[in-house]
C-alpha positions in Angstrom: 106.1 93.2 66.1 106.0 93.0 69.9 105.2 96.3 71.5 106.4 97.5 74.9 104.2 99.8 76.9 104.6 102.1 79.8 101.4 101.8 81.8 102.2 104.4 84.5 103.5 107.9 83.9 104.1 110.8 86.1 102.7 114.2 85.2 104.2 117.6 85.7 102.6 117.9 89.1 104.3 114.6 90.2 101.0 112.6 90.2 101.2 109.1 88.8 98.6 108.4 86.1 97.4 105.3 84.3 95.6 104.9 80.9 94.7 107.3 78.1 92.3 109.3 80.4 94.9 109.7 83.1 93.2 107.9 85.9 95.1 108.2 89.2 97.4 105.4 90.1 96.0 105.9 93.6 92.6 104.5 92.6 94.0 101.3 91.1 96.4 100.7 94.0 93.9 101.4 96.7 91.4 99.0 95.1 94.1 96.4 94.8 95.1 96.9 98.5 91.4 96.4 99.4 91.6 93.0 97.8 89.8 93.6 94.5 90.9 91.5 91.5 92.3 93.2 88.4 89.1 92.3 86.6 87.0 93.9 89.2 89.2 97.0 89.2 88.8 97.2 85.4 85.0 97.1 85.9 85.2 99.8 88.5 87.2 102.0 86.1 86.0 101.1 82.6 88.2 103.8 81.1 91.1 101.4 81.8 91.8 98.3 79.8 92.6 95.1 81.7 96.3 95.2 80.6 96.5 98.8 81.9 95.2 97.6 85.3 97.7 94.7 85.4 100.4 97.1 84.3 99.6 99.5 87.1 99.6 96.7 89.7 102.9 95.4 88.4 104.3 99.0 88.7 103.0 99.2 92.2 104.5 95.8 93.2 107.9 96.6 91.6 108.0 100.0 93.4 106.0 99.2 96.5 107.9 101.3 99.1 108.1 104.4 96.8 104.4 104.1 95.8 103.4 103.7 99.5 105.4 106.9 100.3 103.7 108.6 97.3 100.2 107.6 98.5 101.0 109.0 102.0 102.1 112.3 100.4 98.9 112.4 98.3 96.8 111.7 101.4 98.4 114.6 103.2 97.8 116.8 100.1 94.1 115.9 100.0 93.8 116.4 103.7 95.3 119.9 103.4 93.0 120.8 100.5 89.9 119.6 102.4 90.9 121.7 105.4 91.5 124.8 103.2 88.2 124.2 101.5 86.3 123.9 104.8 87.9 127.1 106.2 87.5 129.1 103.0 84.5 127.7 101.1 83.5 129.0 97.7 80.4 131.3 97.7 78.3 128.5 96.2 79.3 126.1 99.0 78.7 128.7 101.7 75.2 129.5 100.3 74.3 125.7 100.1 75.5 125.3 103.7 73.4 128.3 104.8 70.3 126.9 103.0 70.9 123.5 104.7 71.2 125.0 108.1 68.0 127.1 107.5 66.2 124.0 106.4 67.3 122.1 109.5 66.3 124.9 111.8 62.8 125.2 110.3 62.2 121.5 110.6 62.9 121.5 114.4 
């Protein structure tokens, strides 16, 4: 019996995922846009099978404008999260930064 597969799915947060371990579609598409072959992408992300990589690329090519808009939104989201993290670091990050600054000051 021939089986049909859905290689890309969207989770409750709106993020597109590929494979059983829910790798982000972003990772596959960006690697493809950078010129990596499907075989190389599969080696980069061994949690994916080669057919999952091809399926994700086919999904991207069939929905290129929508996926490009999605990637732009994801990029903005990550930028916002990085900015928030920098302006309000966790206590551990703040302590590590202070230790690094103290180390840099003592070596000068």
